[in-house]
Biopython code that builds the backbone (N, CA, C, O; Angstrom):
import numpy as np
from Bio.PDB.StructureBuilder import StructureBuilder

atoms = [
    (1, "ILE", "N", (23.067, 112.987, 100.391)),
    (1, "ILE", "CA", (22.114, 113.959, 99.880)),
    (1, "ILE", "C", (21.860, 113.711, 98.396)),
    (1, "ILE", "O", (20.712, 113.675, 97.954)),
    (2, "ASP", "N", (22.930, 113.542, 97.634)),
    (2, "ASP", "CA", (22.779, 113.334, 96.192)),
    (2, "ASP", "C", (21.958, 112.085, 95.880)),
    (2, "ASP", "O", (21.089, 112.116, 95.008)),
    (3, "ILE", "N", (22.225, 110.994, 96.582)),
    (3, "ILE", "CA", (21.508, 109.742, 96.333)),
    (3, "ILE", "C", (20.034, 109.895, 96.676)),
    (3, "ILE", "O", (19.169, 109.444, 95.924)),
    (4, "LEU", "N", (19.746, 110.525, 97.802)),
    (4, "LEU", "CA", (18.356, 110.726, 98.218)),
    (4, "LEU", "C", (17.598, 111.561, 97.188)),
    (4, "LEU", "O", (16.486, 111.206, 96.796)),
    (5, "ILE", "N", (18.183, 112.647, 96.758)),
    (5, "ILE", "CA", (17.523, 113.531, 95.793)),
    (5, "ILE", "C", (17.348, 112.837, 94.449)),
    (5, "ILE", "O", (16.278, 112.912, 93.845)),
    (6, "ASP", "N", (18.395, 112.161, 93.976)),
    (6, "ASP", "CA", (18.296, 111.464, 92.693)),
    (6, "ASP", "C", (17.202, 110.410, 92.722)),
    (6, "ASP", "O", (16.436, 110.287, 91.767)),
    (7, "THR", "N", (17.120, 109.653, 93.799)),
    (7, "THR", "CA", (16.105, 108.609, 93.926)),
    (7, "THR", "C", (14.717, 109.212, 93.935)),
    (7, "THR", "O", (13.817, 108.700, 93.268)),
    (8, "ARG", "N", (14.527, 110.280, 94.671)),
    (8, "ARG", "CA", (13.219, 110.931, 94.749)),
    (8, "ARG", "C", (12.788, 111.453, 93.386)),
    (8, "ARG", "O", (11.630, 111.287, 93.003)),
    (9, "HIS", "N", (13.696, 112.079, 92.650)),
    (9, "HIS", "CA", (13.345, 112.638, 91.345)),
    (9, "HIS", "C", (13.066, 111.551, 90.318)),
    (9, "HIS", "O", (12.141, 111.678, 89.515)),
    (10, "ARG", "N", (13.842, 110.505, 90.336)),
    (10, "ARG", "CA", (13.613, 109.432, 89.368)),
    (10, "ARG", "C", (12.246, 108.806, 89.563)),
    (10, "ARG", "O", (11.576, 108.443, 88.597)),
    (11, "GLY", "N", (11.835, 108.680, 90.817)),
    (11, "GLY", "CA", (10.541, 108.084, 91.087)),
    (11, "GLY", "C", (9.377, 108.959, 90.678)),
    (11, "GLY", "O", (8.338, 108.443, 90.267)),
    (12, "SER", "N", (9.521, 110.263, 90.778)),
    (12, "SER", "CA", (8.401, 111.170, 90.507)),
    (12, "SER", "C", (8.353, 111.673, 89.067)),
    (12, "SER", "O", (7.357, 112.267, 88.655)),
    (13, "ASP", "N", (9.391, 111.448, 88.315)),
    (13, "ASP", "CA", (9.456, 112.005, 86.962)),
    (13, "ASP", "C", (9.329, 110.957, 85.864)),
    (13, "ASP", "O", (9.819, 111.166, 84.754)),
    (14, "ARG", "N", (8.689, 109.851, 86.152)),
    (14, "ARG", "CA", (8.591, 108.777, 85.157)),
    (14, "ARG", "C", (7.801, 109.193, 83.925)),
    (14, "ARG", "O", (8.046, 108.682, 82.832)),
    (15, "ASP", "N", (6.857, 110.114, 84.088)),
    (15, "ASP", "CA", (6.032, 110.538, 82.959)),
    (15, "ASP", "C", (6.625, 111.744, 82.223)),
    (15, "ASP", "O", (6.055, 112.204, 81.234)),
    (16, "GLN", "N", (7.740, 112.248, 82.689)),
    (16, "GLN", "CA", (8.367, 113.415, 82.081)),
    (16, "GLN", "C", (9.256, 112.989, 80.909)),
    (16, "GLN", "O", (9.785, 111.877, 80.905)),
    (17, "PRO", "N", (9.423, 113.864, 79.921)),
    (17, "PRO", "CA", (10.371, 113.576, 78.843)),
    (17, "PRO", "C", (11.788, 113.454, 79.413)),
    (17, "PRO", "O", (12.127, 114.155, 80.367)),
    (18, "PRO", "N", (12.610, 112.584, 78.850)),
    (18, "PRO", "CA", (13.968, 112.397, 79.376)),
    (18, "PRO", "C", (14.775, 113.693, 79.466)),
    (18, "PRO", "O", (15.521, 113.882, 80.426)),
    (19, "ALA", "N", (14.640, 114.586, 78.485)),
    (19, "ALA", "CA", (15.406, 115.837, 78.520)),
    (19, "ALA", "C", (15.020, 116.678, 79.731)),
    (19, "ALA", "O", (15.877, 117.285, 80.373)),
    (20, "ARG", "N", (13.737, 116.710, 80.039)),
    (20, "ARG", "CA", (13.284, 117.485, 81.198)),
    (20, "ARG", "C", (13.785, 116.859, 82.496)),
    (20, "ARG", "O", (14.219, 117.568, 83.405)),
    (21, "THR", "N", (13.726, 115.554, 82.580)),
    (21, "THR", "CA", (14.208, 114.864, 83.767)),
    (21, "THR", "C", (15.698, 115.120, 83.963)),
    (21, "THR", "O", (16.146, 115.360, 85.084)),
    (22, "ASP", "N", (16.465, 115.068, 82.876)),
    (22, "ASP", "CA", (17.907, 115.338, 82.962)),
    (22, "ASP", "C", (18.172, 116.746, 83.487)),
    (22, "ASP", "O", (19.075, 116.950, 84.299)),
    (23, "LYS", "N", (17.388, 117.709, 83.024)),
    (23, "LYS", "CA", (17.562, 119.090, 83.477)),
    (23, "LYS", "C", (17.207, 119.242, 84.950)),
    (23, "LYS", "O", (17.900, 119.935, 85.695)),
    (24, "LEU", "N", (16.118, 118.587, 85.368)),
    (24, "LEU", "CA", (15.731, 118.657, 86.778)),
    (24, "LEU", "C", (16.794, 118.028, 87.667)),
    (24, "LEU", "O", (17.117, 118.567, 88.726)),
    (25, "LEU", "N", (17.331, 116.909, 87.251)),
    (25, "LEU", "CA", (18.380, 116.259, 88.035)),
    (25, "LEU", "C", (19.637, 117.122, 88.077)),
    (25, "LEU", "O", (20.301, 117.204, 89.111)),
    (26, "ALA", "N", (19.961, 117.757, 86.968)),
    (26, "ALA", "CA", (21.133, 118.625, 86.934)),
    (26, "ALA", "C", (20.959, 119.822, 87.873)),
    (26, "ALA", "O", (21.889, 120.190, 88.591)),
    (27, "LEU", "N", (19.781, 120.422, 87.866)),
    (27, "LEU", "CA", (19.513, 121.545, 88.767)),
    (27, "LEU", "C", (19.536, 121.105, 90.229)),
    (27, "LEU", "O", (20.028, 121.830, 91.094)),
    (28, "THR", "N", (19.008, 119.931, 90.496)),
    (28, "THR", "CA", (19.017, 119.403, 91.857)),
    (28, "THR", "C", (20.447, 119.134, 92.310)),
    (28, "THR", "O", (20.791, 119.357, 93.470)),
    (29, "ASN", "N", (21.264, 118.659, 91.400)),
    (29, "ASN", "CA", (22.670, 118.416, 91.723)),
    (29, "ASN", "C", (23.382, 119.728, 92.052)),
    (29, "ASN", "O", (24.179, 119.783, 92.989)),
    (30, "ILE", "N", (23.100, 120.772, 91.295)),
    (30, "ILE", "CA", (23.683, 122.081, 91.581)),
    (30, "ILE", "C", (23.265, 122.547, 92.973)),
    (30, "ILE", "O", (24.088, 123.046, 93.741)),
    (31, "GLU", "N", (21.987, 122.383, 93.290)),
    (31, "GLU", "CA", (21.476, 122.778, 94.596)),
    (31, "GLU", "C", (22.171, 122.006, 95.724)),
    (31, "GLU", "O", (22.549, 122.593, 96.738)),
    (32, "ALA", "N", (22.334, 120.714, 95.549)),
    (32, "ALA", "CA", (22.983, 119.889, 96.571)),
    (32, "ALA", "C", (24.446, 120.276, 96.745)),
    (32, "ALA", "O", (24.934, 120.364, 97.871)),
    (33, "GLU", "N", (25.145, 120.508, 95.645)),
    (33, "GLU", "CA", (26.556, 120.900, 95.736)),
    (33, "GLU", "C", (26.696, 122.264, 96.413)),
    (33, "GLU", "O", (27.630, 122.478, 97.187)),
    (34, "THR", "N", (25.785, 123.174, 96.130)),
    (34, "THR", "CA", (25.822, 124.496, 96.765)),
    (34, "THR", "C", (25.587, 124.379, 98.270)),
    (34, "THR", "O", (26.240, 125.064, 99.057)),
    (35, "ALA", "N", (24.661, 123.516, 98.666)),
    (35, "ALA", "CA", (24.409, 123.293, 100.096)),
    (35, "ALA", "C", (25.642, 122.724, 100.779)),
    (35, "ALA", "O", (25.967, 123.105, 101.903)),
    (36, "GLU", "N", (26.325, 121.814, 100.102)),
    (36, "GLU", "CA", (27.530, 121.233, 100.687)),
    (36, "GLU", "C", (28.636, 122.273, 100.815)),
    (36, "GLU", "O", (29.415, 122.232, 101.768)),
    (37, "ILE", "N", (28.714, 123.203, 99.870)),
    (37, "ILE", "CA", (29.691, 124.292, 99.991)),
    (37, "ILE", "C", (29.383, 125.109, 101.234)),
    (37, "ILE", "O", (30.292, 125.477, 101.979)),
    (38, "GLY", "N", (28.110, 125.395, 101.462)),
    (38, "GLY", "CA", (27.716, 126.138, 102.670)),
    (38, "GLY", "C", (28.142, 125.434, 103.930)),
    (38, "GLY", "O", (28.619, 126.075, 104.866)),
    (39, "PHE", "N", (27.979, 124.120, 103.976)),
    (39, "PHE", "CA", (28.396, 123.341, 105.139)),
    (39, "PHE", "C", (29.894, 123.470, 105.362)),
    (39, "PHE", "O", (30.335, 123.748, 106.477)),
    (40, "TRP", "N", (30.682, 123.269, 104.304)),
    (40, "TRP", "CA", (32.136, 123.319, 104.457)),
    (40, "TRP", "C", (32.645, 124.738, 104.698)),
    (40, "TRP", "O", (33.696, 124.906, 105.316)),
    (41, "LEU", "N", (31.936, 125.756, 104.232)),
    (41, "LEU", "CA", (32.295, 127.128, 104.581)),
    (41, "LEU", "C", (32.135, 127.358, 106.079)),
    (41, "LEU", "O", (32.976, 127.999, 106.708)),
    (42, "THR", "N", (31.058, 126.834, 106.644)),
    (42, "THR", "CA", (30.846, 126.951, 108.084)),
    (42, "THR", "C", (31.936, 126.221, 108.842)),
    (42, "THR", "O", (32.469, 126.745, 109.820)),
    (43, "MET", "N", (32.273, 125.027, 108.408)),
    (43, "MET", "CA", (33.341, 124.264, 109.061)),
    (43, "MET", "C", (34.660, 125.018, 108.983)),
    (43, "MET", "O", (35.408, 125.078, 109.959)),
    (44, "PHE", "N", (34.941, 125.592, 107.822)),
    (44, "PHE", "CA", (36.196, 126.318, 107.637)),
    (44, "PHE", "C", (36.240, 127.559, 108.530)),
    (44, "PHE", "O", (37.304, 127.923, 109.030)),
    (45, "LYS", "N", (35.094, 128.206, 108.731)),
    (45, "LYS", "CA", (35.036, 129.397, 109.575)),
    (45, "LYS", "C", (35.492, 129.077, 110.995)),
    (45, "LYS", "O", (36.227, 129.850, 111.608)),
    (46, "TYR", "N", (35.053, 127.938, 111.508)),
    (46, "TYR", "CA", (35.370, 127.584, 112.886)),
    (46, "TYR", "C", (36.639, 126.754, 113.025)),
    (46, "TYR", "O", (37.262, 126.734, 114.086)),
    (47, "ARG", "N", (37.013, 126.079, 111.964)),
    (47, "ARG", "CA", (38.237, 125.280, 111.990)),
    (47, "ARG", "C", (38.974, 125.450, 110.668)),
    (47, "ARG", "O", (38.887, 124.583, 109.798)),
    (48, "PRO", "N", (39.694, 126.549, 110.506)),
    (48, "PRO", "CA", (40.362, 126.783, 109.216)),
    (48, "PRO", "C", (41.612, 125.915, 109.051)),
    (48, "PRO", "O", (42.693, 126.415, 108.739)),
    (49, "ALA", "N", (41.448, 124.635, 109.260)),
    (49, "ALA", "CA", (42.557, 123.700, 109.131)),
    (49, "ALA", "C", (42.646, 123.189, 107.695)),
    (49, "ALA", "O", (41.749, 123.407, 106.882)),
    (50, "ARG", "N", (43.723, 122.522, 107.414)),
    (50, "ARG", "CA", (43.957, 122.021, 106.062)),
    (50, "ARG", "C", (42.865, 121.068, 105.566)),
    (50, "ARG", "O", (42.411, 121.230, 104.433)),
    (51, "PRO", "N", (42.422, 120.082, 106.355)),
    (51, "PRO", "CA", (41.380, 119.186, 105.821)),
    (51, "PRO", "C", (40.098, 119.920, 105.420)),
    (51, "PRO", "O", (39.502, 119.619, 104.386)),
    (52, "GLU", "N", (39.681, 120.882, 106.243)),
    (52, "GLU", "CA", (38.456, 121.620, 105.919)),
    (52, "GLU", "C", (38.628, 122.436, 104.648)),
    (52, "GLU", "O", (37.717, 122.499, 103.822)),
    (53, "SER", "N", (39.784, 123.060, 104.485)),
    (53, "SER", "CA", (40.005, 123.861, 103.279)),
    (53, "SER", "C", (40.069, 122.976, 102.042)),
    (53, "SER", "O", (39.611, 123.378, 100.972)),
    (54, "GLN", "N", (40.631, 121.775, 102.172)),
    (54, "GLN", "CA", (40.676, 120.858, 101.035)),
    (54, "GLN", "C", (39.278, 120.382, 100.647)),
    (54, "GLN", "O", (38.954, 120.301, 99.462)),
    (55, "TYR", "N", (38.450, 120.068, 101.645)),
    (55, "TYR", "CA", (37.073, 119.664, 101.357)),
    (55, "TYR", "C", (36.310, 120.803, 100.690)),
    (55, "TYR", "O", (35.556, 120.582, 99.742)),
    (56, "LEU", "N", (36.508, 122.018, 101.187)),
    (56, "LEU", "CA", (35.827, 123.177, 100.615)),
    (56, "LEU", "C", (36.219, 123.360, 99.153)),
    (56, "LEU", "O", (35.356, 123.557, 98.298)),
    (57, "LEU", "N", (37.495, 123.298, 98.868)),
    (57, "LEU", "CA", (37.959, 123.448, 97.487)),
    (57, "LEU", "C", (37.433, 122.322, 96.593)),
    (57, "LEU", "O", (37.083, 122.555, 95.436)),
    (58, "ARG", "N", (37.380, 121.112, 97.128)),
    (58, "ARG", "CA", (36.841, 119.992, 96.350)),
    (58, "ARG", "C", (35.362, 120.215, 96.043)),
    (58, "ARG", "O", (34.914, 119.957, 94.926)),
    (59, "LYS", "N", (34.604, 120.693, 97.029)),
    (59, "LYS", "CA", (33.174, 120.937, 96.826)),
    (59, "LYS", "C", (32.946, 122.050, 95.812)),
    (59, "LYS", "O", (32.022, 121.969, 95.003)),
    (60, "ILE", "N", (33.771, 123.077, 95.845)),
    (60, "ILE", "CA", (33.659, 124.150, 94.853)),
    (60, "ILE", "C", (33.895, 123.582, 93.454)),
    (60, "ILE", "O", (33.194, 123.942, 92.508)),
    (61, "GLY", "N", (34.873, 122.705, 93.324)),
    (61, "GLY", "CA", (35.134, 122.057, 92.037)),
    (61, "GLY", "C", (33.959, 121.202, 91.582)),
    (61, "GLY", "O", (33.616, 121.188, 90.400)),
    (62, "GLU", "N", (33.338, 120.482, 92.531)),
    (62, "GLU", "CA", (32.192, 119.644, 92.189)),
    (62, "GLU", "C", (30.987, 120.496, 91.772)),
    (62, "GLU", "O", (30.224, 120.111, 90.887)),
    (63, "GLN", "N", (30.827, 121.646, 92.415)),
    (63, "GLN", "CA", (29.736, 122.531, 92.013)),
    (63, "GLN", "C", (30.002, 123.077, 90.606)),
    (63, "GLN", "O", (29.087, 123.179, 89.789)),
    (64, "HIS", "N", (31.237, 123.419, 90.338)),
    (64, "HIS", "CA", (31.601, 123.900, 88.999)),
    (64, "HIS", "C", (31.293, 122.825, 87.950)),
    (64, "HIS", "O", (30.771, 123.127, 86.877)),
    (65, "ASP", "N", (31.619, 121.579, 88.267)),
    (65, "ASP", "CA", (31.324, 120.481, 87.350)),
    (65, "ASP", "C", (29.815, 120.327, 87.140)),
    (65, "ASP", "O", (29.359, 120.093, 86.021)),
    (66, "ALA", "N", (29.048, 120.460, 88.222)),
    (66, "ALA", "CA", (27.587, 120.350, 88.121)),
    (66, "ALA", "C", (27.029, 121.463, 87.235)),
    (66, "ALA", "O", (26.137, 121.220, 86.422)),
    (67, "LEU", "N", (27.547, 122.672, 87.386)),
    (67, "LEU", "CA", (27.109, 123.778, 86.531)),
    (67, "LEU", "C", (27.476, 123.531, 85.066)),
    (67, "LEU", "O", (26.695, 123.829, 84.162)),
    (68, "SER", "N", (28.662, 122.986, 84.848)),
    (68, "SER", "CA", (29.096, 122.682, 83.480)),
    (68, "SER", "C", (28.198, 121.635, 82.842)),
    (68, "SER", "O", (27.854, 121.747, 81.666)),
    (69, "GLN", "N", (27.814, 120.610, 83.611)),
    (69, "GLN", "CA", (26.923, 119.580, 83.090)),
    (69, "GLN", "C", (25.567, 120.177, 82.711)),
    (69, "GLN", "O", (24.995, 119.824, 81.679)),
    (70, "TYR", "N", (25.058, 121.075, 83.542)),
    (70, "TYR", "CA", (23.771, 121.705, 83.235)),
    (70, "TYR", "C", (23.861, 122.535, 81.959)),
    (70, "TYR", "O", (22.949, 122.517, 81.132)),
    (71, "ARG", "N", (24.951, 123.253, 81.809)),
    (71, "ARG", "CA", (25.117, 124.097, 80.620)),
    (71, "ARG", "C", (25.180, 123.275, 79.340)),
    (71, "ARG", "O", (24.831, 123.767, 78.267)),
    (72, "LYS", "N", (25.622, 122.026, 79.446)),
    (72, "LYS", "CA", (25.722, 121.162, 78.269)),
    (72, "LYS", "C", (24.350, 120.674, 77.789)),
    (72, "LYS", "O", (24.193, 120.298, 76.628)),
    (73, "LEU", "N", (23.385, 120.683, 78.666)),
    (73, "LEU", "CA", (22.059, 120.213, 78.276)),
    (73, "LEU", "C", (21.433, 121.197, 77.294)),
    (73, "LEU", "O", (21.572, 122.410, 77.447)),
    (74, "ILE", "N", (20.764, 120.680, 76.314)),
    (74, "ILE", "CA", (20.128, 121.516, 75.294)),
    (74, "ILE", "C", (18.818, 122.080, 75.877)),
    (74, "ILE", "O", (17.967, 121.338, 76.367)),
    (75, "VAL", "N", (18.691, 123.382, 75.809)),
    (75, "VAL", "CA", (17.469, 124.023, 76.290)),
    (75, "VAL", "C", (16.484, 124.085, 75.130)),
    (75, "VAL", "O", (16.787, 124.617, 74.062)),
    (76, "THR", "N", (15.306, 123.533, 75.366)),
    (76, "THR", "CA", (14.277, 123.547, 74.316)),
    (76, "THR", "C", (13.075, 124.336, 74.808)),
    (76, "THR", "O", (12.908, 124.543, 76.010)),
    (77, "THR", "N", (12.259, 124.765, 73.895)),
    (77, "THR", "CA", (11.081, 125.551, 74.272)),
    (77, "THR", "C", (10.015, 124.687, 74.929)),
    (77, "THR", "O", (9.162, 125.213, 75.644)),
    (78, "SER", "N", (10.039, 123.392, 74.711)),
    (78, "SER", "CA", (9.014, 122.524, 75.303)),
    (78, "SER", "C", (9.297, 122.181, 76.753)),
    (78, "SER", "O", (8.442, 121.600, 77.421)),
    (79, "ASP", "N", (10.459, 122.521, 77.250)),
    (79, "ASP", "CA", (10.824, 122.181, 78.641)),
    (79, "ASP", "C", (10.590, 123.318, 79.565)),
    (79, "ASP", "O", (10.844, 123.201, 80.764)),
]
sb = StructureBuilder()
sb.init_structure("model")
sb.init_model(0)
sb.init_chain("A")
sb.init_seg("    ")
for serial, (resi, resn, name, xyz) in enumerate(atoms, 1):
    if name == "N":
        sb.init_residue(resn, " ", resi, " ")
    sb.init_atom(name, np.array(xyz, "f"), 0.0, 1.0, " ", f" {name:<3s}", serial, name[0])
structure = sb.get_structure()
């Protein structure tokens, strides 16, 4: 999912300022990580086994990292 989204955005944002492209990619990454959390929550609901819980916790950590990366980007009025 991440590779597909990143490739699509890079191709369509060539005329955008780099800061805007970085923000769009960061937001897309947050969206993808959130979707993956939803998937692993569903898996955990039906199979609350150790592997599913470990994947869920890892995905939550990855979403947290994605949010942290977005927060580091400088918000400007032109974006």
